All heavy atoms as an XYZ file, in Angstrom:
731
protein
N     -11.677    -47.292      6.337
C     -10.622    -48.267      6.265
C     -11.254    -49.656      6.217
O     -12.221    -49.928      6.913
C      -9.716    -48.129      7.496
C      -8.784    -49.272      7.687
S      -7.536    -49.197      9.020
C      -8.255    -48.276     10.307
N     -10.685    -50.545      5.412
C     -11.151    -51.927      5.357
C     -10.242    -52.787      6.231
O      -9.015    -52.677      6.164
C     -11.147    -52.463      3.923
C     -11.678    -53.856      3.819
N     -12.984    -54.174      4.098
C     -11.065    -55.023      3.492
C     -13.164    -55.478      3.938
N     -12.013    -56.015      3.567
N     -10.856    -53.634      7.061
C     -10.118    -54.503      7.972
C     -10.577    -55.945      7.763
O     -11.777    -56.203      7.683
C     -10.353    -54.090      9.445
C      -9.581    -54.998     10.384
C      -9.985    -52.632      9.671
N      -9.620    -56.848      7.688
C      -9.916    -58.274      7.630
C      -9.621    -58.854      9.004
O      -8.518    -58.677      9.542
C      -9.075    -58.992      6.549
C      -9.309    -60.492      6.602
C      -9.408    -58.445      5.166
N     -10.608    -59.538      9.570
C     -10.468    -60.168     10.877
C     -10.580    -61.676     10.683
O     -11.552    -62.156     10.094
C     -11.562    -59.686     11.851
C     -11.452    -58.171     12.045
C     -11.478    -60.429     13.181
C     -12.615    -57.571     12.807
N      -9.589    -62.403     11.175
C      -9.611    -63.855     11.104
C      -9.871    -64.381     12.512
O      -9.059    -64.175     13.415
C      -8.292    -64.419     10.539
C      -8.353    -65.939     10.496
C      -8.023    -63.857      9.149
N     -11.028    -64.987     12.688
C     -11.454    -65.481     13.991
C     -12.681    -64.719     14.460
O     -12.657    -63.492     14.553
N     -13.764    -65.441     14.699
C     -15.014    -64.789     15.097
C     -15.478    -65.312     16.462
O     -16.636    -65.640     16.656
C     -16.090    -65.008     14.037
S     -17.522    -63.933     14.249
N     -14.535    -65.372     17.387
C     -14.879    -65.694     18.767
C     -15.258    -64.409     19.491
O     -15.711    -63.441     18.873
N     -15.052    -64.382     20.787
C     -15.395    -63.175     21.559
C     -14.604    -61.963     21.102
O     -15.164    -60.888     20.900
C     -15.151    -63.418     23.048
C     -16.185    -64.306     23.684
C     -15.874    -64.511     25.130
N     -14.498    -65.020     25.226
C     -14.017    -65.721     26.212
N     -14.764    -65.987     27.238
N     -12.780    -66.166     26.204
N     -13.297    -62.128     20.918
C     -12.444    -61.000     20.524
C     -12.765    -60.543     19.107
O     -12.983    -59.353     18.852
C     -10.954    -61.366     20.661
C     -10.070    -60.251     20.124
C     -10.604    -61.657     22.111
N     -12.794    -61.480     18.165
C     -13.031    -61.123     16.770
C     -14.392    -60.515     16.520
O     -14.521    -59.526     15.797
N     -15.431    -61.066     17.139
C     -16.779    -60.527     16.929
C     -16.924    -59.147     17.559
O     -17.528    -58.251     16.958
C     -17.846    -61.483     17.467
O     -17.691    -61.710     18.853
N     -16.343    -58.939     18.732
C     -16.398    -57.613     19.364
C     -15.644    -56.584     18.532
O     -16.124    -55.466     18.321
C     -15.799    -57.661     20.772
O     -16.578    -58.439     21.620
N     -14.464    -56.961     18.070
C     -13.673    -56.074     17.238
C     -14.425    -55.717     15.962
O     -14.488    -54.545     15.562
C     -12.331    -56.727     16.912
C     -11.382    -55.948     16.007
C     -11.016    -54.607     16.627
C     -10.137    -56.780     15.729
N     -15.022    -56.706     15.322
C     -15.761    -56.475     14.077
C     -16.924    -55.512     14.295
O     -17.109    -54.556     13.525
C     -16.269    -57.800     13.513
N     -17.704    -55.730     15.342
C     -18.845    -54.838     15.621
C     -18.381    -53.422     15.934
O     -18.962    -52.438     15.451
C     -19.683    -55.400     16.763
C     -20.512    -56.615     16.370
C     -21.525    -57.001     17.445
N     -20.936    -57.129     18.773
C     -20.456    -58.260     19.284
N     -20.499    -59.366     18.573
N     -19.941    -58.295     20.494
N     -17.308    -53.294     16.718
C     -16.797    -51.962     17.051
C     -16.297    -51.221     15.813
O     -16.546    -50.015     15.663
C     -15.677    -52.052     18.092
C     -16.171    -52.411     19.459
O     -17.334    -52.179     19.792
N     -15.312    -52.986     20.281
N     -15.591    -51.909     14.938
C     -15.091    -51.271     13.716
C     -16.236    -50.834     12.804
O     -16.198    -49.745     12.227
C     -14.136    -52.206     12.982
C     -12.774    -52.394     13.645
C     -12.019    -53.565     13.008
C     -11.952    -51.116     13.551
N     -17.260    -51.669     12.680
C     -18.434    -51.303     11.880
C     -19.099    -50.065     12.481
O     -19.455    -49.128     11.767
C     -19.440    -52.483     11.800
C     -18.877    -53.615     10.945
C     -20.806    -52.021     11.298
C     -18.858    -53.371      9.447
N     -19.244    -50.042     13.813
C     -19.865    -48.896     14.482
C     -19.082    -47.607     14.256
O     -19.653    -46.524     14.247
C     -19.994    -49.152     15.994
C     -21.044    -50.195     16.323
O     -21.855    -50.544     15.426
O     -21.046    -50.683     17.474
N     -17.772    -47.733     14.062
C     -16.922    -46.564     13.815
C     -16.866    -46.178     12.340
O     -16.148    -45.264     11.960
C     -15.517    -46.823     14.346
C     -15.467    -46.906     15.861
C     -14.087    -47.244     16.391
O     -13.115    -47.262     15.587
O     -13.972    -47.502     17.599
N     -17.599    -46.908     11.494
C     -17.687    -46.545     10.088
C     -16.726    -47.252      9.155
O     -16.626    -46.893      7.984
N     -16.021    -48.247      9.636
C     -15.085    -48.991      8.792
C     -15.809    -50.146      8.096
O     -16.886    -50.552      8.515
C     -13.938    -49.548      9.638
C     -13.175    -48.491     10.358
N     -12.310    -47.622      9.724
C     -13.173    -48.134     11.663
C     -11.796    -46.797     10.599
N     -12.303    -47.082     11.798
N     -15.202    -50.671      7.048
C     -15.719    -51.881      6.422
C     -14.920    -53.056      6.963
O     -13.721    -52.926      7.237
C     -15.614    -51.840      4.884
O     -14.250    -51.698      4.497
C     -16.456    -50.702      4.323
N     -15.599    -54.189      7.125
C     -14.985    -55.338      7.783
C     -15.359    -56.620      7.061
O     -16.508    -56.795      6.657
C     -15.454    -55.432      9.262
C     -14.922    -56.684      9.926
C     -15.048    -54.195     10.039
N     -14.377    -57.503      6.924
C     -14.617    -58.876      6.491
C     -14.117    -59.785      7.596
O     -13.009    -59.601      8.101
C     -13.857    -59.188      5.200
O     -14.378    -58.466      4.115
N     -14.940    -60.759      7.960
C     -14.591    -61.697      9.025
C     -14.490    -63.098      8.434
O     -15.379    -63.530      7.706
C     -15.647    -61.679     10.154
C     -15.249    -62.640     11.268
C     -15.845    -60.275     10.699
N     -13.411    -63.781      8.768
C     -13.191    -65.156      8.329
C     -13.168    -66.050      9.565
O     -12.518    -65.722     10.564
C     -11.844    -65.294      7.586
C     -11.821    -64.414      6.339
C     -11.571    -66.763      7.228
C     -10.451    -64.339      5.662
N     -13.877    -67.164      9.494
C     -13.812    -68.152     10.567
C     -13.990    -69.530      9.960
O     -14.683    -69.683      8.950
C     -14.885    -67.903     11.631
C     -14.583    -68.634     12.927
O     -14.849    -69.853     13.014
O     -14.062    -67.992     13.859
N     -13.385    -70.507     10.570
C     -13.472    -71.882     10.106
C     -14.897    -72.409     10.192
O     -15.332    -73.187      9.368
C     -12.545    -72.745     10.963
C     -12.273    -74.086     10.417
C     -11.270    -74.860     11.236
N     -10.475    -74.016     12.110
C      -9.717    -74.437     13.078
N      -9.637    -75.709     13.332
N      -9.009    -73.614     13.826
N     -15.632    -71.973     11.230
C     -16.998    -72.450     11.454
C     -18.009    -71.370     11.076
O     -17.992    -70.277     11.638
C     -17.207    -72.802     12.930
C     -16.406    -73.966     13.432
C     -16.655    -74.280     14.899
N     -16.812    -73.101     15.749
C     -17.991    -72.632     16.198
N     -19.119    -73.216     15.875
N     -18.030    -71.569     16.977
N     -18.896    -71.667     10.158
C     -19.917    -70.700      9.745
C     -20.823    -70.313     10.910
O     -21.300    -69.179     10.986
C     -20.740    -71.266      8.587
N     -21.045    -71.224     11.846
C     -21.886    -70.934     12.997
C     -21.337    -69.841     13.896
O     -22.085    -69.212     14.657
N     -20.037    -69.586     13.826
C     -19.422    -68.551     14.661
C     -19.941    -67.160     14.319
O     -19.934    -66.259     15.161
C     -17.902    -68.584     14.511
N     -20.433    -66.977     13.102
C     -20.886    -65.655     12.680
C     -22.151    -65.210     13.405
O     -22.497    -64.024     13.370
C     -21.087    -65.609     11.168
C     -19.830    -65.956     10.403
C     -19.865    -66.892      9.387
C     -18.616    -65.355     10.705
C     -18.714    -67.227      8.684
C     -17.455    -65.682     10.016
C     -17.509    -66.615      9.004
N     -22.818    -66.134     14.081
C     -23.999    -65.759     14.876
C     -23.632    -64.754     15.962
O     -24.465    -63.951     16.375
C     -24.629    -67.000     15.494
C     -25.243    -67.932     14.464
C     -25.771    -69.221     15.074
O     -25.865    -69.309     16.317
O     -26.090    -70.137     14.288
N     -22.383    -64.771     16.411
C     -21.926    -63.826     17.432
C     -21.945    -62.379     16.944
O     -21.913    -61.462     17.752
C     -20.513    -64.167     17.879
C     -20.436    -65.437     18.631
C     -19.045    -65.705     19.101
N     -19.085    -66.873     19.970
C     -18.069    -67.313     20.651
N     -16.926    -66.702     20.584
N     -18.202    -68.375     21.407
N     -21.964    -62.184     15.654
C     -21.939    -60.826     15.104
C     -23.291    -60.129     15.230
O     -23.354    -58.907     15.188
C     -21.506    -60.867     13.632
C     -20.088    -61.373     13.397
C     -19.864    -61.644     11.918
C     -19.069    -60.379     13.940
N     -24.355    -60.884     15.351
C     -25.685    -60.302     15.472
C     -26.341    -60.089     14.119
O     -25.672    -60.025     13.081
N     -27.652    -59.958     14.152
C     -28.444    -59.852     12.919
C     -28.150    -58.570     12.148
O     -28.260    -58.538     10.932
C     -29.929    -59.928     13.254
N     -27.773    -57.512     12.822
C     -27.557    -56.233     12.151
C     -26.154    -56.019     11.610
O     -25.834    -54.928     11.136
N     -25.318    -57.038     11.637
C     -23.942    -56.882     11.167
C     -23.923    -56.616      9.670
O     -24.510    -57.351      8.894
C     -23.129    -58.139     11.483
C     -21.683    -58.044     11.082
C     -20.814    -57.226     11.773
C     -21.202    -58.778     10.013
C     -19.482    -57.125     11.407
C     -19.882    -58.705      9.635
C     -19.007    -57.873     10.334
N     -23.241    -55.559      9.266
C     -23.246    -55.148      7.858
C     -21.967    -55.511      7.114
O     -21.842    -55.198      5.930
C     -23.483    -53.636      7.740
O     -22.455    -52.946      8.456
C     -24.851    -53.250      8.282
N     -21.035    -56.155      7.788
C     -19.799    -56.567      7.127
C     -19.988    -57.861      6.364
O     -21.090    -58.398      6.254
N     -18.891    -58.371      5.824
C     -18.909    -59.618      5.065
C     -18.353    -60.746      5.922
O     -17.465    -60.525      6.758
C     -18.051    -59.487      3.803
C     -18.610    -58.454      2.844
O     -19.841    -58.445      2.640
O     -17.819    -57.658      2.305
N     -18.862    -61.949      5.695
C     -18.374    -63.121      6.412
C     -17.975    -64.202      5.416
O     -18.618    -64.360      4.376
C     -19.451    -63.668      7.378
O     -20.635    -63.977      6.641
C     -19.780    -62.655      8.476
N     -16.912    -64.927      5.776
C     -16.387    -65.982      4.916
C     -16.010    -67.174      5.779
O     -15.225    -67.028      6.722
C     -15.145    -65.502      4.160
C     -15.415    -64.330      3.266
C     -15.317    -63.034      3.750
C     -15.785    -64.515      1.949
C     -15.569    -61.940      2.946
C     -16.048    -63.429      1.123
C     -15.940    -62.144      1.622
N     -16.559    -68.331      5.465
C     -16.220    -69.547      6.195
C     -15.059    -70.236      5.500
O     -15.094    -70.459      4.287
C     -17.427    -70.479      6.263
N     -14.011    -70.526      6.262
C     -12.860    -71.213      5.706
C     -11.624    -70.990      6.548
O     -11.687    -70.432      7.639
N     -10.505    -71.424      6.022
C      -9.220    -71.325      6.721
C      -8.643    -69.933      6.512
O      -8.497    -69.471      5.376
C      -8.239    -72.396      6.192
C      -8.843    -73.796      6.333
C      -6.899    -72.302      6.901
C      -9.172    -74.200      7.753
N      -8.298    -69.275      7.587
C      -7.891    -67.867      7.553
C      -6.584    -67.564      6.874
O      -6.322    -66.409      6.537
N      -5.737    -68.553      6.645
C      -4.485    -68.279      5.942
C      -4.533    -68.748      4.486
O      -3.522    -68.724      3.789
C      -3.269    -68.866      6.673
C      -3.425    -70.295      7.107
C      -3.178    -71.325      6.233
C      -3.816    -70.588      8.397
C      -3.321    -72.650      6.633
C      -3.945    -71.906      8.813
C      -3.703    -72.942      7.926
N      -5.714    -69.132      4.012
C      -5.920    -69.485      2.605
C      -5.860    -68.201      1.781
O      -6.703    -67.319      1.925
C      -7.269    -70.182      2.450
C      -7.595    -70.565      1.023
O      -7.270    -69.804      0.090
O      -8.202    -71.627      0.841
N      -4.870    -68.089      0.935
C      -4.656    -66.847      0.180
C      -5.855    -66.483     -0.695
O      -6.221    -65.318     -0.796
C      -3.384    -66.961     -0.653
C      -2.129    -66.903      0.176
C      -0.893    -67.272     -0.656
N       0.329    -67.185      0.097
C       0.788    -68.124      0.903
N       0.110    -69.229      1.075
N       1.937    -67.971      1.542
N      -6.469    -67.467     -1.338
C      -7.632    -67.195     -2.186
C      -8.796    -66.655     -1.355
O      -9.498    -65.735     -1.779
C      -8.071    -68.456     -2.934
C      -7.052    -68.896     -3.972
O      -6.296    -68.038     -4.480
O      -7.001    -70.106     -4.278
N      -8.998    -67.219     -0.178
C     -10.068    -66.744      0.700
C      -9.762    -65.331      1.198
O     -10.660    -64.490      1.273
C     -10.267    -67.696      1.878
C     -11.434    -67.381      2.799
C     -12.752    -67.354      2.032
C     -11.508    -68.407      3.921
N      -8.517    -65.059      1.514
C      -8.133    -63.709      1.941
C      -8.401    -62.686      0.828
O      -8.858    -61.578      1.098
C      -6.668    -63.674      2.369
C      -6.360    -64.353      3.703
C      -4.859    -64.576      3.856
C      -6.907    -63.520      4.857
N      -8.138    -63.067     -0.401
C      -8.428    -62.174     -1.534
C      -9.929    -61.927     -1.638
O     -10.372    -60.792     -1.813
C      -7.846    -62.743     -2.847
C      -8.365    -61.977     -4.052
C      -6.324    -62.716     -2.804
N     -10.744    -62.977     -1.497
C     -12.201    -62.809     -1.524
C     -12.669    -61.884     -0.408
O     -13.630    -61.132     -0.572
C     -12.900    -64.162     -1.390
C     -12.802    -65.028     -2.605
C     -13.498    -66.357     -2.387
C     -13.278    -67.279     -3.561
N     -13.837    -68.621     -3.334
N     -11.968    -61.931      0.734
C     -12.329    -61.090      1.876
C     -11.833    -59.659      1.722
O     -12.105    -58.819      2.578
C     -11.774    -61.700      3.161
N     -11.118    -59.383      0.652
C     -10.696    -58.011      0.379
C      -9.361    -57.613      0.960
O      -9.092    -56.432      1.157
N      -8.481    -58.575      1.184
C      -7.191    -58.239      1.789
C      -6.362    -57.308      0.905
O      -5.557    -56.527      1.409
C      -6.389    -59.496      2.168
C      -5.268    -59.120      3.143
C      -5.884    -60.215      0.935
C      -4.617    -60.288      3.818
N      -6.578    -57.358     -0.394
C      -5.795    -56.509     -1.297
C      -6.130    -55.023     -1.142
O      -5.322    -54.180     -1.504
C      -5.982    -56.968     -2.741
C      -5.401    -58.352     -2.964
C      -5.701    -58.929     -4.333
O      -6.845    -58.777     -4.808
O      -4.796    -59.540     -4.914
N      -7.279    -54.712     -0.561
C      -7.626    -53.311     -0.292
C      -7.636    -53.004      1.204
O      -7.918    -51.882      1.616
C      -8.986    -52.966     -0.908
C     -10.146    -53.743     -0.324
C     -11.452    -53.385     -1.055
N     -12.515    -54.284     -0.681
C     -13.408    -54.035      0.275
N     -13.359    -52.900      0.931
N     -14.342    -54.910      0.552
N      -7.283    -54.001      2.012
C      -7.308    -53.834      3.469
C      -6.151    -52.959      3.934
O      -5.055    -52.990      3.369
C      -7.243    -55.190      4.158
N      -6.428    -52.188      4.963
C      -5.382    -51.399      5.602
C      -4.925    -52.040      6.904
O      -3.936    -51.603      7.489
C      -5.886    -49.983      5.852
C      -6.145    -49.215      4.572
C      -6.564    -47.788      4.830
O      -5.976    -47.140      5.704
O      -7.492    -47.331      4.146
N      -5.653    -53.075      7.358
C      -5.281    -53.761      8.589
C      -5.831    -55.181      8.583
O      -6.859    -55.451      7.961
C      -5.815    -53.002      9.800
N      -5.127    -56.053      9.297
C      -5.551    -57.436      9.479
C      -5.380    -57.784     10.947
O      -4.350    -57.466     11.556
C      -4.721    -58.413      8.608
C      -5.029    -59.855      8.957
C      -4.979    -58.158      7.129
N      -6.388    -58.438     11.517
C      -6.310    -58.931     12.893
C      -6.503    -60.431     12.875
O      -7.525    -60.925     12.398
C      -7.377    -58.261     13.760
N      -5.516    -61.167     13.381
C      -5.595    -62.615     13.484
C      -5.884    -62.954     14.943
O      -5.000    -62.868     15.789
C      -4.282    -63.242     13.027
N      -7.138    -63.296     15.224
C      -7.567    -63.467     16.612
C      -8.299    -64.792     16.823
O      -9.284    -64.862     17.544
C      -8.431    -62.267     17.080
C      -7.592    -61.011     17.175
C      -9.614    -62.034     16.140
N      -7.790    -65.858     16.203
C      -8.363    -67.179     16.441
C      -7.870    -67.678     17.794
O      -7.063    -67.013     18.457
C      -7.943    -68.185     15.343
O      -6.565    -68.527     15.521
C      -8.169    -67.625     13.948
N      -8.292    -68.869     18.182
C      -7.809    -69.416     19.447
C      -6.536    -70.237     19.266
O      -6.070    -70.876     20.203
C      -8.896    -70.253     20.133
C      -9.312    -71.456     19.305
O      -8.820    -71.656     18.207
N     -10.224    -72.236     19.840
N      -5.950    -70.195     18.077
C      -4.720    -70.949     17.809
C      -3.545    -70.032     17.519
O      -3.554    -69.305     16.522
N      -2.547    -70.070     18.383
C      -1.376    -69.207     18.206
C      -0.686    -69.429     16.863
O      -0.326    -68.474     16.175
C      -0.363    -69.429     19.328
C      -0.849    -68.960     20.676
O      -1.916    -68.304     20.742
O      -0.160    -69.231     21.674
N      -0.493    -70.694     16.494
C       0.197    -70.986     15.236
C      -0.577    -70.464     14.035
O       0.017    -69.919     13.100
C       0.450    -72.487     15.096
C       1.472    -72.989     16.094
O       2.315    -72.227     16.563
N       1.398    -74.257     16.428
N      -1.893    -70.616     14.055
C      -2.718    -70.088     12.961
C      -2.605    -68.568     12.894
O      -2.496    -67.996     11.805
C      -4.178    -70.488     13.149
O      -4.322    -71.879     13.024
N      -2.631    -67.925     14.037
C      -2.535    -66.462     14.062
C      -1.189    -65.978     13.532
O      -1.125    -65.002     12.786
C      -2.768    -65.934     15.480
C      -4.195    -66.124     15.923
O      -5.095    -66.330     15.108
N      -4.418    -66.073     17.218
N      -0.135    -66.675     13.897
C       1.185    -66.310     13.385
C       1.225    -66.482     11.871
O       1.741    -65.619     11.147
C       2.285    -67.163     14.059
C       2.410    -66.766     15.529
C       3.620    -67.018     13.339
C       3.237    -67.739     16.357
N       0.672    -67.573     11.381
C       0.671    -67.824      9.943
C      -0.152    -66.782      9.194
O       0.281    -66.249      8.166
C       0.156    -69.227      9.662
C       0.297    -69.748      8.235
C       1.717    -69.588      7.723
C      -0.124    -71.193      8.174
N      -1.334    -66.451      9.708
C      -2.166    -65.405      9.084
C      -1.403    -64.089      9.048
O      -1.381    -63.384      8.027
C      -3.505    -65.236      9.844
C      -4.244    -63.997      9.362
C      -4.371    -66.470      9.683
N      -0.775    -63.737     10.155
C      -0.032    -62.473     10.228
C       1.114    -62.444      9.219
O       1.335    -61.425      8.549
C       0.492    -62.267     11.644
N       1.832    -63.541      9.107
C       2.955    -63.588      8.153
C       2.462    -63.490      6.717
O       3.060    -62.798      5.889
C       3.765    -64.865      8.352
C       4.552    -64.814      9.666
C       5.595    -65.859      9.735
N       6.604    -65.591      8.690
C       7.522    -66.474      8.330
N       7.555    -67.661      8.878
N       8.391    -66.171      7.401
N       1.377    -64.187      6.394
C       0.819    -64.114      5.038
C       0.363    -62.684      4.744
O       0.634    -62.139      3.666
C      -0.334    -65.122      4.855
C      -1.091    -64.868      3.562
C       0.204    -66.552      4.875
N      -0.317    -62.063      5.697
C      -0.798    -60.691      5.496
C       0.362    -59.731      5.255
O       0.317    -58.900      4.349
C      -1.620    -60.240      6.707
N       1.394    -59.851      6.047
C       2.534    -58.934      5.949
C       3.414    -59.252      4.755
O       3.746    -58.378      3.966
C       3.332    -59.013      7.250
C       4.618    -58.208      7.308
C       4.416    -56.718      7.464
N       3.602    -56.397      8.588
C       3.986    -55.708      9.637
N       5.216    -55.270      9.708
N       3.145    -55.417     10.587
N       3.806    -60.513      4.612
C       4.808    -60.877      3.613
C       4.244    -61.077      2.211
O       4.908    -60.771      1.231
C       5.551    -62.129      4.068
C       6.343    -61.897      5.353
C       6.901    -63.166      5.955
O       6.872    -64.225      5.287
O       7.367    -63.105      7.111
N       3.020    -61.590      2.109
C       2.440    -61.841      0.789
C       1.667    -60.630      0.281
O       1.762    -60.279     -0.894
C       1.513    -63.068      0.824
O       2.265    -64.199      1.271
C       0.932    -63.370     -0.546
N       0.910    -59.992      1.174
C       0.031    -58.910      0.749
C       0.529    -57.518      1.153
O      -0.089    -56.521      0.802
C      -1.388    -59.144      1.278
C      -2.031    -60.364      0.672
C      -2.076    -61.560      1.371
C      -2.554    -60.331     -0.611
C      -2.654    -62.696      0.820
C      -3.130    -61.454     -1.174
C      -3.175    -62.639     -0.461
N       1.597    -57.429      1.903
C       2.199    -56.149      2.246
C       1.371    -55.278      3.172
O       1.479    -54.054      3.127
N       0.584    -55.897      4.031
C      -0.239    -55.134      4.971
C       0.662    -54.615      6.090
O       1.381    -55.391      6.726
C      -1.373    -56.013      5.560
C      -2.200    -56.649      4.444
C      -2.233    -55.207      6.513
C      -2.925    -55.687      3.551
N       0.637    -53.310      6.341
C       1.477    -52.710      7.372
C       0.927    -52.903      8.783
O       1.681    -53.086      9.724
C       1.660    -51.210      7.119
C       2.526    -50.942      5.894
O       3.426    -51.747      5.607
O       2.285    -49.929      5.223
N      -0.388    -52.825      8.928
C      -1.001    -52.938     10.248
C      -1.534    -54.365     10.437
O      -2.605    -54.695      9.972
C      -2.167    -51.941     10.388
C      -1.710    -50.509     10.331
C      -2.922    -49.591     10.471
N      -2.556    -48.218     10.292
C      -2.821    -47.495      9.220
N      -3.500    -48.031      8.229
N      -2.446    -46.236      9.140
N      -0.756    -55.172     11.133
C      -1.118    -56.568     11.372
C      -0.999    -56.845     12.870
O       0.000    -56.534     13.491
C      -0.184    -57.528     10.594
C      -0.536    -58.974     10.892
C      -0.263    -57.251      9.098
N      -2.069    -57.428     13.420
C      -2.095    -57.788     14.825
C      -2.390    -59.274     14.920
O      -3.304    -59.771     14.263
C      -3.188    -57.005     15.590
C      -3.265    -57.448     17.038
C      -2.939    -55.514     15.481
N      -1.602    -59.982     15.744
C      -1.837    -61.415     15.962
C      -1.983    -61.663     17.448
O      -1.140    -61.266     18.241
C      -0.670    -62.233     15.410
N      -3.067    -62.308     17.809
C      -3.302    -62.681     19.204
C      -2.479    -63.934     19.508
O      -2.683    -64.986     18.931
C      -4.799    -62.968     19.385
C      -5.161    -63.456     20.756
C      -6.640    -63.760     20.773
N      -6.999    -64.361     22.042
C      -8.161    -64.908     22.285
N      -9.087    -64.941     21.339
N      -8.426    -65.414     23.454
N      -1.563    -63.789     20.440
C      -0.677    -64.905     20.808
C      -0.845    -65.178     22.296
O      -0.857    -64.301     23.097
C       0.799    -64.567     20.513
C       0.994    -64.167     19.061
C       1.692    -65.725     20.884
C       0.691    -65.216     18.046
């Protein structure tokens, strides 16, 4: 399963590593490129620096083939917006937003 994670803080980086360990493919989006250091050197997923509700960036991250999206930034409003875009624009059934 492909999962797009928006936010690479403690929650997002842990989730990304766990999903990779379970054999899933993962794309992580974060506003700050430096946040990807939390993933570790052996991280095999994709990383994208930018705004998590940018539709073009979500497409680059593979949202069109994703089966799940997790919006886990530290901003409630951003997470709600990411979740709505994932569900309403891209038709993702499994959407989680950290509020």
